[in-house]
N, C-alpha and C positions, 0 to 999 in steps of 0.2 A: 228601296231607290232612290229616295227623299236625302236620305243620311249619308249614303254614298257621295251623291252630287254636294252634299254641305261639304264634306271631307275631301273631297276634290279641289272645291271652290278656296276651303282652309287654304290646303297647299299650295294652290297654284298663285295666292296672295300673298301668303306666307315669301315664294319665293321670288314674287316678282317684289317688294318691299326688302328683301334682304338684297336683289339686282339693283334699288334704286338705291339704297344707303350703299352700297361698294361706289355704285357711280360718284355719289356726294364725297365718297372718302377719298376715292382715287383722284377725281380730275382735277383740284387744285396741285395734288403731285406732282402729276402729269404735266400742268400748264407752267407750274415752275422750271421744269425742266426745258422745256419750248420756251420759255421766254426769258433765261439765265443770262447773263450777259457776260461776256468775255472780252471785255477791256482792257486785260492785262498780257493779251497773245503779243509774241516778240513780233518788232517790225522788220521784215526783212523785203526781199524783192531777189530777183535770179538776172542773167543776162538775156536779156528778150531782141533775138535779132530781128531784121529787117533783111525782105528779100520774097522773090518767090518761093525760093528752096525752102524757108523755113517755114512758111504759110503753108507750103503742099506738107510737110510733114505732122504740120500742126492740123491740120484737118483730118490727116492719117487717126494721129492722136484723138481727136475729140469724136473719129467715129470707134477707134475700136476701145479706148477706155470707157466709152460708154455715156459723152457727155448728151450725144444725138437721142441717145434714147428717152430722156426725159423732159429737152428740150426743143426737140423736133428736128429733124435735119435741115434748115435752116439756119438754126440756133435760135428762132422769136418766140421760143417757149410756146406753153400750149395750157387748157384748165384742166386739169386731172378728175377735179369733180368741185359742184357746185348746190348742195343739197344740205338738208338739217341736219342729216346723220354725220357725214364726214366733214361737209363744211367746206369752206369756199379754198380751193387749194390750185393756185397756180406754178408752173415751172416757168421762171424769169425768163423776159427777155435778153439776149447776151449780147443783141447788135446794137448800135449808134444810134437805131429809129426813134422813132417815139415811143413812147413806155421803154426804153430798154437800157439796161444798166452800162453798156460800153461807151459812151458819151462822158459821163460820171466819173467811170472807175481810174484808176492810178493806179501802177503797175504793181506798187504793193497792195490795194485793194483785190486785186485779183489774187495774188497770192496768197491773202489771205481768206480769201472768201472760195479757193479751189484746196490748197494743202492745210488749210485748218477747218475749212467748214464755218466761217464765223464772215460774217455780215459787215462794210467800213462801220457798222453804228454799233458793233460790236455782238448784235443780236445771233445767235447759231442760225447756220442755214437748213433749214429741218430735215430736207429729204437729201442732202451731199451723200456720197459715198466718203465710207472712211478711208479707205486705200488710196482714194489720191494722197494722202499725207505720203504714201510710199514711191510718187512720183518722182524721177531725176528731177536737178535742174534743169539738164538739156530737152528735157521733154516737156516739161513744164514753161519754159523761154518759147517753145518754138509754140505749145498751145495756146500761150498768150499771143505770138504773134500773129497768129490765124484768127483768133478772137478779135483783135483789133483791125483786121483789114477785111471781116467778114462785109456784105452788104447790109448795107440798113436795112431794116425792117420794121413796121409801126404797129404796134400793139396798144391795146386799152382794156389790159387785165384787170378783176376789181382785186381788190386787197385782200390777201391770207386772211381769213377768220374760221376756227376750229370749231369746228360739232364736237358732241362728245364723244366721237367711236377716239378720235387722234389724241387729247390729253390721257383718255382712259390706258388705249393703249402704252401708250410711254413709260403711264405708272406701272403697268406690270411687265416690261422689258419686251415687249412686242414688237418697238419701235423706240429706239435710241437716236439722237441726232447723233451725227459725226465729230462734234465737237466734242462730245462728252467724252469718245473712245479714244480718239488721237491723244497721243503724246506729246503735248506742242515742245515741248525743252526737245525733242531727239534729235539726234544731229541727223542732218539730211542722208540718204542713201547716194550712193554711187552707182551710179548707172553702169554696169558693165558696155564693154566693147559692142554692139550690137551686130548678134554673128550667131552661128547653126551651134549652140553652146551650152551646156546646163547652166551657166552660171546666167547667161540673160535667159534661158527659159523662169528660170526661178524668179528672175525680178517680172516677166512678164505675168506670171502665174497669180499675183496677185489680185489680177482679175477675176480671175477662176475663183479664188475663195472668197467671190463674195458670195456664191451660191455655192458650190462643192468645197469639201472639205480634202484631207488628204487621202481617205476612202478610195478618191476616184483613181489612185494608183491601183489597186485591183479589181476593179473595174474594168479599167484597161490593160488586163495582164495578156490575156489574149486578144488581143489586138495588134492589127501590125501597122506601120507608119500610116500607107495610105487608109486604111480604116478611120484613122485618126482624122486624116484632113478632108476625108469624103464626108465623115461626119458633124465637123465645121462649119463646111462650106457647101454641102449640099443639102445637109437636115438628115442623112440616112444611116443609119446602124448597120454593120456588117450581116445581119442578118434580112435586111432588107426592109426593116418599117422605117418610116418615116418620124422624126421627132423635132420640135424647136417651132419656133414660129417666124414670121417675115421677120421682126425686127430682132431675133436673134441672129440669124440668117447674113441679113444688110450689116449686122456690127462685129459678129466675128469672120463671115466669112471677108471682111474686109482684108486681116491679116495676111501678111504673105508671105514667100516659101520659108524666109527664113525664119520670121515669128513660129509660124508653125512648126520650124523643125525643130528649134529652141524648146520650144513649150513639151512638143514629144519625146524629146531626149531627156528634160528636167524631170516628167512624169514617170518616164522609164528607169530612173536616178534612186527616186522611192522606193523603199520597204513596202510591198502591200500591205498596208493597211487591212488589218480584221475588222469585216462588218457588224456595225452596231447589233449587239443582240436587240 
């Protein structure tokens, strides 16, 4: 029995040692990616309209494109974690209140952050979605118009500090900063005219591909349009089972009839992909 326990101890000790060694190797690799500078991002801006109509449309975009998912409904940010393992990870306050970025951000800063995932100082936005790079000039302009008009909210989040998990996850590819994925020199997409069309649905599908693959088309093969709309807005599948959570329903339930119809037409236009083996 003692011999068995001895070998168990040796095996466990070896595994722990290997894990620590791997962590020591991977941590600096991931940290370099997380602190990499992108100072050569093209300086660009978009037309940013004024007035309530643009702000209202921008608010809709902020919800549907999931800005409120991380930055909270009033876009004042929130603290995701504050522990030794994950580290201190705040989502920025996007308002002009104390601790917010809107008071100092220029139009160029907004475009760089949203479209390229890069802060004004050239550092990466750690948790920015890379699909924001596909947002059209019109949508981006309306979104920024809204961000520049939202009521100020004060905050006092601690500075971001990484625990061991985030750099290691970055090193092995489980987390990749958007700035590393985006083609920063790619031409800007032209948004199709909003309408119940396949083209507009393809444009909006960038939001879906954050979680789904083209394989979703095969899963929707036996659905009707009403099934799709009910699933997105109410979180109820055709068989009556509920899915999703409050944030999902709040985000995608905001989509209007035109957007949902366009998405449905786009998914229906795809040849059902074979499910992965």
